[in-house]
N, C-alpha and C positions, 0 to 999 in steps of 0.2 A: 333314532330320534335326534333331530337337530338341536345343538346346544344354543341356548339363549345367552347373549353376551352383553354385559353391562359395563360401561366405561365410567369411572369416577374421574372426571377431568377431561375436558374437550380441547386441550391445547394442540400444538403441532404434532406431537407423537401420538396422541389419541386419534387425531384426524388421519394420520398416516396409516394407523392400524385399521381404522374403520374403512378407509378407501381400499386398502389391500384385501381385507376379508370379504368385502362385497364384490370386488372385481374378480377374485379367485373363486367365489362361490362357497367359501367356508360356511357362511350362513346368509340368510335372507335379510332384507331391510327390516322386515317385521320382527326379526329376532334380535335386533340391536337397539340398545337404549343407552343414552349418555346423559350424565348430570354434570352441571357446572354452575358456578355462582354468577357467571356473566350471561345476561339475557341475550345480548347481541351475538355472542359467540354461539349460543344454542340455536338461535334463529338461523344463523349462517350454515350451521351443520345440517339442520333440518332441510333447509332449502337445497343444499348441495346433494344430500344423500337420502332424503325422505325417510329419516329414522325417528324413533321415539326420543323425546327430549324431556328434561325436567331439572329442577333445582334441588330435589329431595333425594339424597343419597340412599336412605333406607328403601325408598320406593324403587329405585334402580336395582337394588339388591333383591327386592321381592320379585322383580321381573326376570332376573338373570340366574343362570346356572353357573356361569363363569364371570367373575368380576375382575376387571383390569384396572389397577390403581395407577392412574397417570397424573399424579399430583407431585408437586415439588417436595423434596425430602423434608424441608423445614415446615411444611404444612401437613405432613403425613399423620403425625400423632393426633392432632385435633380432629382430623377427618376420621381416623380409626376409632376414636372414642365415640363419635356420633354414629358410626356405621355398625359397631360391634353388636348391638342388640338385634340387628336385622340379619345377622349371619348365622347360618346353621350348617350342619354336616353335609348338606346337599351341595354346598358351594365349593368352587375352586377359586382361590385368590391368586392372581398374577400381579406382581408389583414391578413397575419399571422405575421406581424411586432409586436413584443412584446412591450407593453406599449404605443402604439400609438392609441389614441381615434379615433372613426369614424368621429367626427366633424373636426378633424385636416385634415383628408384625404379629406373630403367633401369640405373644403375651397379652394381646388386647382381646382375645377371644376365649370364651369359656370352654368351647368344644375343641376337639382336635381337628382343626381345619387344614386341609391340604393347601400348601402355599408353594408357588413357583416364583423365583426371582429372575427377572430378565434385564439384560443390558443391551438395548438396541442402540443404533446411532442415527444421525440425522439423514443420511441417504435413504432411510426408510420412507421419507417423504416422496421419493420418486420410485419406490419399490426396488431399491438397490441397496438396502441396508445390510449390516452385519450384526446379528444378534447372538448373544450367549445366554443360555438358560442354565439354571441349577435348581434343584428341588429341595424343599424343606423336609424335615423329618417325617411329616405325615403324607407327603406326596408319593403316589405310586406311579408305576410305568404308564398307566392309562392317563393320569393327569399330565405327565410330561408329554405324552403324545398329543394331547389337546393343545398344549402350549406350542409345540413344534408346528402344528398345522396353522395356528394363528400367525406366528412370526415368519413362517415360510412364505406367507402371502406378501411380505414386504422385503424379502431378500434371503440371504443365506443364514443358516442357523447352526450353531454348535452347542454341545452340552458339556459343561465343565463342573468340577467340584466347586462348592461355594467359596472355598478358601482361595480360589483363583479369580473370583469376580472382580477384585480390585485391579488385578493385572489386565483383565479384559477392559475395564474402564480406562486404564492408562493407555492401552493400545488402540482398540477400535472405538471406544466411547469418545475419547478425545482425539482420535486419529484424524477425523475429517478436518479438524482445525490445522493439523500439521500439513496435511495435503493441500489445503487451500493456501497456506502460507508459501509452500513450495511452488505451487502454480502461479501465485502472484509474483514471486521472485523471478520465475522463469519468464513470465510475460514482461516484467520490468527490464530484464536483460535484453529481450527482443527489442523493446522500445529504445534502449540505450544504443543498440546496434542499427537503429534506423527504421524499424518496422512501426507501423501505426499501432496504437493501443488496441484497436479492434482486432486486427490481424494477429498481433502477438498473443492476445488472450485466447483467441480461438485455437491457435496452434498449440499453445501451452496446455490448455484443457484437453484437447483431443489427443495430444501426445500422451498425457498421463492416463486418460481413459483407455486408449488403445493398448498401452503397456500393461495396465492392470488386467485387461481382458485376455491378453496373451498368456499371462501367468495363470489366470483362472481356467482358461480353456485348453491350454496345452499341458498343464501340470508340470512344466519344466521349472527347474530351479532358477530364480532370478539371475544368479551369477552366470548361468549358461546362456540365458537370453541376452544378457549384457555383453557377453563375449561375441555373440553373433553380430553385434553392432560395432564392435571395437576392432578396427583394422590396424595392423602394425604401422606405427608412425603416422596415423591419421588424425582427423580432427577430434574424434570422440575420446581417444586416450589422453589427448591434451586437456580436454575439459574435465575428464575424470580425475586427472592428476591434481587439478585445482580444487576439486571437491574434496579429495582426500587430504590435501594440505589444509583445507578449511575445517577439517574434522567433522564433515557432515554426518558420517556414520555414527561417530561417538556422540554428537549432539542429539541425534534422533533417539539413540538409546538412553541418553540422560533425560530427555523429555518424557519418554514412556516411564522411566523409573520415578521421576519426580511426580508425575500425575498419579501413578500407582500409590505412592506413599501418601499423597494428599487424600486420595480416596480412602485409604486405610485410616487416616486421621479423622476424617469426617464420619466414618462408620464406627469408630471406637466409642464415640459418645452414645451410641445406640445399642451397644452390645451388653 
C-alpha cells in the first residue's frame, strides 16, 4: 500500500522533496498534502504539482501516514504543540529542522511515535542533494527505509548516529555555501586574468561540477585525482603551492568545525 505523505511547511526544501518524490514515483500526486500559512505559496505548489493543499496542520496529519516537518527550528515548538493532538501511533514523523534532536520532538507527543531526523542540503532543489538520516529511539528499520526512499529522490543519502548530525550540518548542510564561495573566487580570478564574467563563471562552475562527479563516479581518492592533473614543474603545482601557502585546507577544516560547534550550540537549548 502506498504511503500518504504530508508536508508541514511548503518552503524550498518542502518543494524540493515534493518534486523529487513525484518525479521518482515514490508516491502519487493524490497521496501528497502540504500545509503552510502562506496562501500564495500553497497556490503555487498546487499549480506546479497538482497536490492537496491547506492551512490546517492537523488536517494534513489526518491525511498522511508520513509527516515531514519542513519548518524553521525557531517555529518548530509552536507548530508541534498544535499538531500533537492529531498524531497517533500510525504516523511516522520526519524532521528536517536543523539542530533539533529527536528527543525534543518526541516530548511533544503522548504516544511513542517513530521519529527520523534528516539533514538535507540545498542542491536537493535540483535533485543533487546530500542528506543524512538518523533515527529516534522509537524508529525501526522499516521507518528508516521509508525515509531513505523519500530522500533518495532528491540525491544521495547516508545514515549516521544522531550524535554525528551536527558534524553533518557543518559539512554538507553548510557545505554548499563553502562551494559557492570557492566557485565565486575561482571566477573572480578568471576575470582578473582577462576572461569575461560569463565565461569565467561557466568555467569555474563546470570545473567544480566535473571534479565532484569524477570523485563520485570513479571512487578514487581526491589526492590521486589531483596528482593526475599535477605535472612536475607545471602550472597546477604552482597554483597548488599558493593555495597551501594561503592555508586553504586548514581554513576549510576550521569552517566545518565552526559550523559544527554552532549547530551544537543551537541544539543545546532543545535538549
